[in-house]
N, C-alpha and C positions, 0 to 999 in steps of 0.2 A: 091232627097227623099222630098215629100211633106212634109207640117210643121203638120200637121194632123198624119202624117203617121213617123215622128221623135219623136212625142208626145207619140204617141201609143207604138212606138218602148219605152220608157226609163217605159210607166208605168207598160209594162210584164215584162222589168229588175227590176223593184221593188216585183214585186210580187213573180219572182224565187228568189232576191237575203233576202227577208224577209217575209218569208213562216209564213203566219195563222196572219198577221197584220194588222187588216181589218180598223182598224179607220187611219192607216199611210196612206194606199190604199187610203181611203176617201179623206185625206188632200192631197195628193200629186194627185189627179187629178184632185178636185177642181184648183189647181192654175194653173196647168201647163194647162190646157184646158182652161182655162179664158186668158194663154198669146199669143194667136194666132194674135191677130190681132200687139201685138211686133215682136214674130215672123220672120211673115211676114214681116215688114217692115225692120229689121235690120236682114243678117246671122250673123254677129257676135261669137250672144250666140251659134249656130250652131257649127261655125267654130273651137271653143274655148270651146266647153264640157261643156257648164256651167249645163245644164240641168244633163246630168249625175252623174255630179259633187255635184253638189245642193243639189240633194235627198239623199246622202251618208253623215251621219255625220264625222267631223273629229275625232271624237273622241266617243265612249261609254265604257264605262266603269260597270262591273256586279258585284256584289260583297254580299257575305255572313255579316248578322248580327246576333250574340249572342247577348241574354241578359237573366238577372236572372229577373223572375217574383217574386211575391210574397211570393210563398212558396217556391221559393228556387229552383226552378222546370229552366233548360236553356231555352230560345223558341229561334226561327231561325227565319229571314224572309228576301229577297232577297231586294236588295240596285240596285237604276240607277240615271246615270248621265251620259247623251246624252248631248254632248259639239258639236253641229250640225255646225257652221259655226262665225267665228271668222273677218270674210272680213271689217267690217265696227269697230272692237270695242272687248272688249274683251265677255267674255260668259257672259251673264243673262237669268236668268227665273228660275222660281220656283220650289220648293217641293212638293210634294202630296205624302202623307200618307196615301193611304183607300187599301180596303180589292181587289178592282177591278183592281188597278196599276199591269201594265205588259209591256214589252220591247216597245211592240207596242203603247199603251198607251202615253207612254212618249217622243217613235220615233213623235208621231203625234203633240203632244204639243210643239216638240222641234221644228218641222218645223215652221210648225204656231206663234212658237214666233221669230223665225228670221226676218219674214216680218213683225209684227207689230214693233219688235224694229227700224227696217229698218223707219217706218211711224213715229215715234214721231221724227223725225231728230235729236234724239240723236246718239252719235256713242258709244253703244251695240251690238254684237250679240246675236246668239238664243242659248240659254240650254234650259234643263230640266231635273227634276229629281223627285226621291221620293222612295218611298219602300211602300209593301204589306203588313204595321202594320197599324190597325186599333187603333187608338185613343178613338174610343168609349168604354165605359167599362172596359178601362184601368184605375188604381191608379195615383195618381199623380205621384208616385216613380215608376212606370212601367216605365208612359211616360218617364220622366225621362232617367233610365235607357234605355230606348232604343236611347234615342236620342244621349245622352255618346255613346253608342256603332256605332252609325251610323256615326258620327262625325271622330270616329277614323280613320274612312276608305274614307271619301269625305277630310277631312282636306287635303290628299297628293294631289287630285286634284283642289282644289279652292285657292284664295288670289284677294284680293281689285284689282289688275290687271290684270289677269285673267279669273277668274269665278268668279259673283257675286252670289248665289242661294237668293231667297227667300222666302215668304209662297206659299201655294197654299190649296187646300182643305186639311184640317187636318194635319195642320199644321199654328196654331197661332202666338201671342207672347209668351204665353209659351213655347210651341216648341220653339220657334227660340231663347227664351232666353239661353234651358237647349243647343241646338247647338251651340250658341257663347260663351256660357260656357267653353265648354269643348273645342272650335276651340281655344282660349285664351292659355285655362292650359296647349293645347297638342304645339302649337306654340312659346309662351310666347310674342305673338303680339296683342294688343289693335288696328285693324284695318276696315275698313268699310268693311268687306267681306260677309256681309248678310246682307238685305235692309228688313223692316217691322220691325225693332229693337223698343224696348222699349223707350221712349223718355230721360229715366236717364242712358241709356248708346248708343248714337249714333243716336238714333229714328227721324222721320220727323213729326212735326205735318202735318197733312190732309193726309199721307199713309193709315193709315185706310181707309178713305173714299172714296179715290184716286179710283179706279175701276168703283163704285156704281155712282159717281159723275161724272167723266167724259163719262160714257154711256149716262147718261142723257144729259151732255154736247151736244155729239153729235148728238144724237138722237133734240134737239133742234136745233142746228144747219140743220138738215134735214128739218124741218116740216117752219122755217124759209124763207129758200131756196123757198121754194112755196108758201108762204104768211102766213103762219100758226102757232102756237106755240101752247105748251103744256099747256097751261093756259086752263082749264076747261074741258080737259079730262082726260076720262075715263082708266087708265091701269091695265094690266093685267101683273104683274111680278110673276117667278118662282124663288124657291130657298127662303132658310131661315139663309143665313149665310152671310161673310161679304158683300160679290157684291148687293146681292139681300136687306139687310137694308139700306143700304145707298145710295141703285139706290129707296127706296122707301122713306126716307126721303129725298133726293134732289126732288125728284116730288112733294113731300106736299110741300116744300119749292117755288115752282114753279108755284104752285095752278092748280096741277091735281093730281086726285085721283085716287091712287092704289086699287085695290080690292082685290086682291089676295096674298097668300104667300105660300110656299110648304117645307115639308121637305120629306127625306123615308118613312114615314109614312102615309103623306097625301095634303090635301087640304085645306088652310082658305081661304071662299068666304066671305069678310066683305062687304056688297053694299053700306054702307055707307063711310067707308074706312077705310083701316089699320090703328091699333091707334099701335102709332110709339111706344110709352113706354109700353106697353105691348108686344109687341114683341122680344124688346130689355133685358125686365126681365128677357126674359123666355128664348132669344135664346144664349145672352150674359153675364148674371149673374147667370141664373140657370142654362143654359145649359139643359133646358129640351126636351120633345118632343114636335112639336105644336100644337099638340091636346090637351093643357094645353089650350091654348087660348081662345076657347070656353067659358071656367069656368070661365074667368074672362071678356069674352065678349060675353054675352048670345045671344045676337040678330046678333053673327056672325053665320057661317056653315061650320062644318066640314065634308071633305071626305074624306073616308081614300082611299087607293090605289086599292083595293079591290071593290071599287063600282067605278073607270076610264071608258070611254071606253075601249074598244080594242084596243090596239093598241095606246093609246091618253093618255090625258095628263087632268087635271080636271079643270087645271089653264086655260087651251086655249078651252075652250066651253062656256065661260060666254062671255058675251056682254063686248068689251073695243073700246076703239080705236087708243090702242097702246099696243104695245105685248112687254114683256124686259124678256125673257128668260135666266135667270142668276144663274144656277143651275149646270148644264153639259153636256157631251157632250152628241147630237144628243137624246136630251128630246121634243124636237118638229117636231111632224109626221106629214105624208103628211095628215091622217086623222084630226089631230090637224090643218094645215094651212086648211083647207076644213071647221073647225070652223070658224075658228077666218075671215076668208071672209064673208059666211054667215052672221057674227054677227057684221059684219059694222067695223072691223080693216083698221087704214089707215097707219098704220106703222111695223115692225119687227124688234126690234135693239136687238142685240145679247148683253150680258152682260156677258153671259161663251165662253167659249172655241167652236166652233162649235157646238152650239147646234142646228142648226135646220138640218134636215137628206137634201141630195141633192135633192129627189123627191119633199118634201117640198118647197125646196127654190124655185123650177122653176116651180111649182105652185102659188106662192105669185107674180113674176116677173111678168107670164102669165098673173095675175090679176092685174096689175099696185102697187101692194101691196110694199109702198116705203121698204127699207130694210135693215137696219146697220150691215153689216157685222163684224165678231167678233174680228177680227185682226185690223179694228179702232176704232169702239165704245169702246172695254174693253182694251183698252191699256194706258188707266188713269193710273193702278196699277204699270207699267213695267216705265211707264215713271217718277212716282211720285218717285219709285225709284230711277229710276238714278239722282233725283233732292237728295233722301237721298244722293245718292255716292258724291252727287258736295259738300253737306253741311260736310259729313266724311271728302274730304278732306280738305277745306277752315278751318278744326274745327271749324265753324259756325251754329248756328242755325236760319235758318228765322222764321220769324210768319205763322199764319195759313193762314191770309189772302195773306201772300206774294207767299205759294206757290199752292192756291188755284187762284190765280191771272195766275201761268206759266201753272197749267194746262190749265184752261180754254184756253188759247194760245195756247197751246200743243193742245187740241183737233179739235181747230176752223182750226187751220195749216194740222193736221190730214184729215178735212171733205173736206179746199180743196184741196190738192193736188189728195186727192180718185176722187174729182168729177172736177175737172178741168182733170185728166189723163184720165176720162172717156172722158170725151170730147174730149178731142187730138183726141184716138183712135178710135173713133165713137162710142163707148157704151154709149151716155149721157143719165143719171138717173141711171145708172148702178155702183153703189157704191162698189159692189161685186168686180167687173173687174177693175175698179179702182185701189182699192187699193191695188191689185193683180200687176198688171205692177208696179205700184210706187214702193210698197215695194221689187219687184223681181230686178228692174231694178238698183236700186241703192245699192243693194248686188254682182249683176251679177257686173256690171261694174267695180265694187271695187274688184271681183273675176279677172277679165282680167285684171286689171293694176301693178295686185300683183304677176301673172305670173302661175305655173302650182305648185297651193303648197295647 
């Protein structure tokens, strides 16, 4: 059987075995289709049935969460933990609390996490979890009650050498605190079972900043490879959460000018550059909508979702040199890619997980736009989570500069292995293919070494 027919066979099996999981289909097709050069060179992955095995989670856990709201009513949500692959280390991946969460979303995120974690060079496997619970509009007491109920079930399946969750969308320090406290109460153990913890109880300096900072470091490596840098570049950034805020912070520190950010209500376009203090005050302290930004910075423009172009996003319609999609999956469409190319964008660097739709990725490649794929560009968060695990294991605390220096080194290594692998397999400048092959090969070879498990 030819390599292409083999891949097509596996992709059809995925659709049959995982009905309705569109995001999971997208993630698996992207990875498997980019493995053609590797599979043509080595037949061992077919011989040992690796593709069929790697697309099926080692364990999928779905559970009911019952909790009491402030009116004394019982509310019910669905919880998930997909432990996808442990060939190179214990399961590692975040928890997402958002009303759009379903099994297909969690499986896509967990599948991506396998290869992202592999690229870091650290011994961590891939997993993801979460719930369709929406923290927005809930009281602090309701969030606490939900987190405690969620952890009652999750605690049976995690541990510092088994599965180490972290935060993701909807799961910040507040939620992690409630989750950790409940885990400690249930098990009687104070251990590094979660990452992204508060600094007073086992957290790491620079963890909050890591995904955004790491994304910017990766983009700088891409530009440096072609005798350029971020200094002086106008940058469009989507999102207004942790990743976006610290992408903006690092861009500013490197002499770039980020001019956009967004939330579910709309987009801010600030031609003279986003005011970081204002953005942090609104989103991190007051936890308000981004529309408040223009009240404090009247020279900025607020574009509500209702005024977005059809099938497009306002962030990607502005003139920019670099784009950093840092909000959520499939936020950058073909319409957006065409607008970016037309407006002179040179680089798209993914801060979120799978934020660019496949047609847009192809269009960007066809137009010679540099592309930093998510599994490489946004790996700084999980890499620093592993550094937090190391500190917990040794009961030590590293300075911000120590952690940041390690993060910089990891992001440089991820860029180098992605670039060199692409070159080795005849796909020079295609970092997406390079990252997929490099991440897959380490995990697949480990699976072969460990036998039929």
